[in-house]
C-alpha positions, 0 to 999 in steps of 0.5 A: 500500500503506497503512502497515498492509500495509507493516508486515505485509509487513516482519514477514513478511519478517523472520519468513521470514529468521528461520525460514531462519536457525534451522536454520543457527544450530543447525548445528555447521558454522556455528560451525566456519566461524566458528572457521576465520575467527578462526583464519585472522585470528589466524594472519595477525596472528601471522605478520606479527608474526613478520616484524616481530620478525624485521626489528626484530632488524636482519634484512632481507627481500629485495625482488624484481625484477618484470617487470610492476611494473618497466614500470608507472608508480607511483600511490599508489592504495592506498585504491582496493584497500582499498575494493574489497576491502570492497565484495565482502563487502557484496555477499555479505551482500546476496546471502545475504539477496536470494537466501536462500542462507543454507545456504552461509554455513558454506562461505563462512566455512570457505573464507575462513578456510582461505585465510587459514590457508594464507596465514599459513603461506606468509607465513613460508615465503616471507618477501619484503619489500614491493615497492619504492616501496610506501608502505603503505595509506591512513591511512583503513584502515592496511591490514587488519593492524597490520603490513603485512608478508607478501606471498605470496600476496595476501590482497586478490586471493585473498579477493575471487576466492574470493567470486567462485567461491562466489557462484552468482548471475551478477549478483553474480559480475559485480559481484565480478569487476569489483571483483577487476579494480579491486583487481588493477590498483590493487595493481599501480599502488600496488606493493601486491603482486608479480605472483607474489603476485596470481597465486598468490592466484588459484590458491590460492583456486581450489584451496581452493574446489575441495578444499572443494566436493569433500571438505567439501560437508557445510558447504553445508547446502543440498546433499543428500548423494549416495546410492549405489545398489547394484544387486543381482546378477541370478541366472538359473536354469539348467535341468539 
């Protein structure tokens, strides 16, 4: 293929993406999804800041005993779970372009934002301290928050599992599932979360996805609304 044909194919590819993105950019559900993500991030920061202020007043958060953590060796592999939490985000972006599944972007945004909104509430309702021996995230990341406080439920496992549930393509599902397994193992080894945080993150994500798919299907722009057909009653003529 010569340079001229390559330029034409690239131009056609970009034009096709733009044409598919125009309806998305015109949809109010895209911006509602973005608003949900911003609200979730902001509320998580506010909840962690609240716990930080709580501890700065001389109060303490309880550390829990954990059957799994108590029987595992400690390895400072926090860099691994941070990296493998970011890889699924990149995979989802590639998935949107590769599979041209732009219509589901509002649903992805809404579900992710909703998860973090719910998490911000439970961080305050169940203010556990970080597990014993937790040294904080690697200096390359410093975690996903300024204050590394608030463990229940796990945002690392919850968000990755949510992406696994929402992606439709099998190949991408397997790749994200592999990342999820690595995240869970490294969280255990680095004492990043209690086992109840990790398991609850999975259950929270599943519940939020199920609720969204059932009651908020309008955020999936490619999903056609179901039409209910009403059968007309049949009257039979009777001879008198």
